C-alpha positions, 0 to 999 in steps of 0.5 A: 498266870505264866508257867516259866518251865513251859516257856523254857521247855517250848523254846528249848524243844524248838531249838532242838527241833531245828538242830534235828531237822538240820542234821537230818537234811544234811545227812541226806544231802539236802540244802539246809537253807530250804528249811525257811523257804516259802511253800511255793519255793519248796522243791524237795522233802523238808524244804519249807518245813520250818517256815510252815511251822512258823505260819502255823504258830501264827494261825494258832495265835489268831484262832485262840484270840478270835475264839477267846474274844467270842467266848469272853464277849458272851460271858462278860460283854462290857469287859475292856479286855475284850477289845484288847483280844479283838485288837490282838487278833487283828494285829496278828492276822494282819501279819499272818496275812502278809506272811501267807500271801508274801505281801512284803515281797510284792511290795518290794518288787513294786519298788518299795524299799524293805526299810519302808516295810519294816517301818510300817510293821514298827508303826503298827506294833507301836500303835497296838502297844500304845492303844492297849498299854494298860491291858498289856501291863497286866500280862506277862508282856515279856513274852510279847516283847521277846517275840516282837523283838525276835521278829524284828531281829529276823527282819534285820538279819535278812539284810546282813551281807552273810556269804554263807547261805545256810548260816544266813538262813538260820540266822534269819529263820531261827529268831523268826521261829522263836518269835512265833513260839513266844507270841503264841505262848503269850496269847495262850496264857493271857486268853486262858487267864481271862477266860478263867476269871470271867468264868469265875465272875460269872459263877459268883454273879449267878450264885451270890450265896456261893461267893460268900464262902469263896 
C-alpha cells in the first residue's frame, strides 16, 4: 500500500525546497523568518510561502478524505472504513479551520494559555485514535504518527526561548511543514487503497462468474 520511496522523496524534496527558498531570500536580503508568517503578516515577496504550502497540504488531506468518503459510500455504503474516512475529514478540517482563521491566536489573546490549547489538540487526537484504532492499525499508521508527532514538536518548539528569530522560525516551521507532507501522504495511500478494494469488491459482486477466475 505504501511506497516508501515516495515518502522519502517527498520529505527530501520538502527539505530541499526549504533550503532553496531560504537561500534565495538570504541572497535578496529578505528576512527568512517571514517564510512561516501567516498571509495577513506577509509584507514582502516570499513571506508566508511555506505557511501557505502547509495550509495547502491540509486542504489536500481534507479534500481527498471528503471525496473518498462520497465515493466509498456510493460503492459500499455499509463499510466500517467509511466512518473512519469521514472522521478523518472532520478532524483534519477542524485543524485546517484553526490554521486558516488563527483560532488559537485569538484564544491566546482572550487569556487562554497555550498549554490549554495544546491539551485540546492532544485530547482531540487521542479521541480520534481511540475511536478508529482498529481501522488505523490496518493502515500505514507510522506516517500518521510521524505527522502528528512533528506537529506537536512544532507547537513545543514555538515555546523555546531561542534568541535567533531565523532559527526559531525554522525550528518551528520545518517540523510543521513535514507533518503536513506525511499526513497528506497517509490519507492519499489509505484512501487510494480503500477505493481500489471497494471497486474490486463491486466488480466481483456484479460479475460473480468473473470472480471465479480471480
